[in-house]
N, C-alpha and C positions, 0 to 999 in steps of 0.2 A: 300315512294317509290311506283310507280305505277306498278301494275302487268304487265308482258309481255304476249303477245297473245301466243296461242298454236303454231301458225305458227313461231313466233319468237323463241320460245323455240326449235322447231324442227330444225330450221336454226342453232342455237347454238350447239345443239346436233350433227348435221351433221359435223360441223367443228372439233369436238372432236372425234366422233365415226368413221368417215371414215378412218382417219389414223390408229386408233386402229384396225378396222376391217382388213385393209390391212396387218397390222403386224400379226394379228391372222391368216390370211390366209397363210402367209409365214411360221408361226410357226407350225400350226396344220392342215392346208388344208382347202379348201373351205367349204366342208360339215360340218366339226366340228365347224368352225368359225360361219357359219350360224346357226347351232343348239344352240350354246352358246348365240348368239345375240338374237335368237328368244325366248329362255327360259327366258332370262333376261327381254326382252321388254314385254313378255306376263305377267310375274309376276308384273312388274310395272303397266301395264294397268289394271290388275285385281284389284290391290290396289286403283288405281285412280277411277275405277268403283264403288268400295265400298265407297269411299269418296263422290262421286256424289250422291250415294244412300241416304246418310245422309240428303241431302237437298231435297230429294224427297221420303218421307216415303212410298208412294204408290208403288214405283218402278215399274212403269207401262210404256206402250208404249208412253203415253204422255210425260214422263220424257225423253225418248229416243228422241222423236220428238223435244222437247225443246232444247236438246243438239245439235242436227244437225242444228236446226234453228239458234242457236247462231253461229255455225261454218259458215253457209251460210251468215248470216248477216255480218260476218267479211269480206266478199268479197273475201276470199281465195278460195271459191268453188262456182261453178254454180250448185246448186242442186235443184232438183225437189223433194219435200216431199209429198208423197201421203198417206193419212190416210184412211185406209179401215177398215171394221169391223174385229177386232182381228188381224190386220196386219198393218205394216208400210213398205212402199217401198220407197227407196231413190235411185234416179238416179243422179249421178254426171257426168256432161259433161265437165266441166273444173275444174281443180284442181291445185292450185299454189304449193301444196306439190309435185305433180307428176312433174310439170315443174321444180321445184328446183332440185329434185333428177336427173331428166333427163338431165338438163344442166350440172350437175356435173358428168354425166356418171355413175350414181350410182342407177339405177332403181331398181336393185335387193336389194340393201341395203335399199333404200327408202321403198320398200314393207315391209321389216322387221321392219323398224323404225316407219312407220306410219300405213299402211294398216293392218298389222298383229295385231295391237292393238284392233281392233274393236271387235273381238269375245271374247278375255279374258276381255275387258272392260265390255262387256255385261254380262259375267258370274259374275263379281264382282258387278255389278249394281243390278242384280236380277237373281235368279235361276229359275224364272218363264218365262223368256223371251228367245226365240230362235233367232239365228242369222245365216244368210247364205248370201254368195256373189256369184253371177253367173258370174260376169265379173269385170275386174279391169283395169283401165288406165295404171298403172305401169307394167301390164303384156301384154301390147300391144292392149288391147281392146279399142273400141271407147268411152266407158263410164264405170263407176262403177255402178253396180246394187246390192243393198243390201236389204235384207228383214229381218224384225223382226216380230216375232209372239209370241203368248202366248202358252206355253206348256199346253197340255190337262190335265185335272184332277189335277191341282195345285191350292191349296187354295190361296186366296188373302192375 
């Protein structure tokens, strides 16, 4: 059996989690439903980051760059990846994930299911790497801008 892409996985998840999220909103309210989804997705992402770290023992910015390059090579993102000394900057101008969630009218849920994974994934991948996002397509911005850096005074 051939593994499915991350995009295909998110598409399947959306089919299951969108109706579940709507039921949760009806049962516990929007804010609580979002908090539950975010906690769950963050925990999953942290675990996936830890798994990816096993194949990259250095757990460095090169490992993060390689992950984003793999995503960009899959043609679901139009991403510019800039490698700077002690920093990695990624600008995403087109994102099929954002398009998929937008077409479903679920930008907010899409942000929870996809975008919110980046920071906890990074935490699971390495406690030496920082993550920040200054803009996001699913929040109405023209592009996503993410930066990864190395925490000061952390041993390799």
